[in-house]
C-alpha positions in Angstrom: 91.7 56.8 154.1 88.4 58.3 155.3 87.9 58.6 159.1 84.1 58.3 160.0 84.6 60.0 163.4 86.3 63.0 161.9 83.7 63.2 159.1 80.8 63.1 161.6 82.2 65.8 163.8 83.0 68.1 160.9 79.6 67.8 159.3 77.8 68.3 162.6 79.7 71.6 163.1 78.7 72.6 159.5 75.1 71.7 160.2 75.1 74.1 163.2 76.7 76.8 161.0 73.9 76.4 158.4 71.2 76.6 161.0 72.8 79.8 162.6 73.1 81.5 159.2 69.5 80.6 158.4 68.3 82.1 161.6 70.4 85.3 161.0 68.9 85.7 157.5 65.4 85.5 158.9 65.9 88.1 161.6 68.5 90.6 160.5 67.7 93.9 158.9 71.2 94.9 157.6 71.5 94.0 153.9 75.3 94.1 153.9 75.3 91.5 156.7 72.6 89.4 154.9 74.8 89.1 151.8 77.9 88.1 153.9 75.9 85.6 155.9 74.5 84.1 152.7 78.0 83.7 151.4 79.1 82.0 154.7 76.1 79.7 154.4 77.1 78.7 150.9 80.7 78.2 152.0 79.4 75.8 154.6 77.7 73.8 151.9 81.0 73.8 149.9 82.8 72.3 152.8 80.0 69.8 153.3 80.2 68.7 149.7 84.0 68.5 149.9 83.7 66.4 153.0 81.2 64.0 151.3 83.5 63.8 148.3 86.4 62.8 150.5 84.3 60.4 152.5 82.5 58.7 149.6 85.3 59.3 147.0 82.7 60.8 144.5 84.1 63.1 141.8 80.6 64.6 141.1 80.6 66.1 144.6 83.9 67.9 143.9 82.3 69.5 140.8 79.3 70.6 142.8 81.5 72.1 145.5 83.5 74.0 142.8 80.3 75.3 141.2 78.9 76.4 144.5 82.1 78.1 145.5 82.4 80.1 142.3 78.8 81.2 142.0 77.2 81.2 145.4 80.2 82.2 147.5 81.9 84.7 145.1 79.9 85.8 142.0 76.3 86.1 143.3 77.2 87.8 146.6 79.5 90.2 144.8 76.7 91.0 142.3 74.1 91.6 145.0 76.5 93.7 147.1 77.2 95.8 144.0 73.5 96.4 143.3 72.9 97.1 147.0 75.7 99.7 147.0 74.4 101.3 143.8 70.8 101.6 145.0 72.0 102.8 148.4 69.6 100.6 150.4 71.4 99.5 153.6 68.5 98.2 155.8 65.2 96.3 155.3 63.3 97.3 158.4 59.8 96.3 157.3 58.3 92.9 157.8 55.1 91.4 156.4 52.8 89.5 158.9 55.5 88.2 161.2 58.1 89.9 163.4 61.7 88.5 163.5 61.1 86.8 166.8 57.9 85.1 165.7 59.6 84.1 162.4 62.4 82.4 164.3 59.9 80.5 166.6 57.9 79.3 163.6 61.1 78.2 161.9 62.0 76.1 165.0 58.5 74.6 165.0 58.9 73.8 161.2 62.2 72.1 161.8 60.6 69.9 164.5 57.7 69.0 162.2 60.1 68.1 159.4 62.1 65.9 161.8 59.0 64.1 163.0 57.6 63.7 159.4 60.9 62.3 158.0 61.5 60.0 161.0 58.1 58.4 160.2 58.9 58.0 156.5 62.4 56.7 157.2 61.9 55.1 160.5 65.4 53.6 160.9 67.0 56.8 159.7 67.5 58.7 162.9 69.2 55.8 164.6 71.0 54.2 161.7 71.2 56.9 159.0 72.9 59.4 161.3 74.1 62.5 159.4 72.4 61.6 156.2 69.0 61.7 157.9 69.8 65.0 159.7 71.1 66.4 156.4 67.8 65.8 154.8 65.9 67.3 157.7 68.1 70.5 157.7 67.8 70.8 154.0 64.0 70.8 153.9 64.0 73.1 157.0 66.3 75.5 155.1 63.9 75.6 152.2 61.0 76.5 154.4 63.0 79.1 156.3 64.0 80.7 153.0 60.4 80.6 151.9 59.5 82.5 155.1 62.0 85.2 154.2 60.4 85.7 150.8 57.0 86.1 152.4 57.9 88.1 155.4 60.3 90.7 153.9 59.3 93.7 151.7 62.5 94.7 149.8 62.9 92.8 146.5 66.6 92.4 147.2 65.9 90.7 150.5 63.3 88.4 148.9 66.0 87.2 146.5 68.2 86.3 149.4 65.3 84.2 150.6 65.1 82.4 147.3 68.9 81.8 147.3 68.6 80.4 150.8 65.8 78.1 149.6 68.1 76.8 146.8 70.8 76.1 149.3 68.3 74.0 151.2 67.5 72.0 148.0 71.2 71.5 147.4 71.8 70.3 151.0 68.8 67.9 150.7 70.2 66.6 147.5 73.6 66.0 148.9 72.3 63.8 151.7 69.0 62.3 150.6 69.5 61.7 146.9 72.0 61.9 144.1 71.9 65.3 142.6 73.2 65.3 139.0 75.7 67.9 138.2 73.7 69.2 135.3 70.7 69.9 137.5 72.8 71.9 139.9 74.3 73.8 137.0 70.9 74.7 135.6 69.7 75.8 139.1 72.7 78.2 139.3 71.9 79.6 135.8 68.3 80.2 137.0 69.7 82.0 140.1 71.9 84.3 137.9 68.9 85.2 135.8 66.9 85.8 139.0 69.6 88.2 140.2 69.5 90.1 136.9 65.7 90.4 137.1 66.0 91.6 140.7 68.1 94.5 139.5 65.2 95.6 137.3 62.7 95.1 140.1 64.8 96.9 142.7 65.5 100.0 140.6 61.8 100.3 139.7 59.6 98.4 137.3 56.7 100.7 137.9 58.2 103.7 136.1 57.9 104.7 132.4 60.8 103.9 130.1 62.1 107.4 130.3 61.9 107.5 134.1 63.5 104.1 134.3 66.3 105.3 132.1 66.8 108.3 134.5 66.8 106.0 137.5 69.5 103.8 135.9 71.6 107.0 135.4 71.0 108.0 139.0 72.1 104.6 140.4 75.1 104.5 138.0 73.8 101.3 136.4 73.8 102.7 132.9 76.1 105.0 131.0 75.6 106.7 127.7 77.8 105.4 125.0 77.9 108.8 123.3 78.5 112.1 125.0 76.2 115.0 124.1 78.0 117.8 122.3 
């Protein structure tokens, strides 16, 4: 039997975890840490989905949690970490327009704006809706914070982590504000996998000729000839 007090306390802790990981993704320069924090953020969403499934007795949430665990906690972080190791880029120290501190302050301001906007749209929600209202607020804020990462960072591989964080925000919003069909979440994950594959091309170098690009793939050990030269 579900315990509302335990459910509320657990989800509040997970909300804090999501906010902290979002702030870390915005400010950190270490790519290895970025990938790990993204995996931790996704794992927090898995636990949130499992908690909702237990609280509401909804099988669809179990499927979403499993899909998120497989792809966003294991497969995608492993793939990005592998690409990052091959291209030997460990840090993204360049920022567009905004410094890490200003990005964090703007993110906090955006979260407050989202809270005010949603509290006016759903006026009884902050008092009566409880976690479901705050889940929607944090979900939209996470989308905006991920968007800020894509605009403020220079490395393609870091921008992809911003897109991935945005998708986590969409998922979080869908879990609390609306029913997110399993097929939609599955299609989103497929799009993310395709995005990661395209990032490999962009990171290695799309501005080169075919011959230069082939040489770069050899240098990064991302391509091996099937036939050895005599």
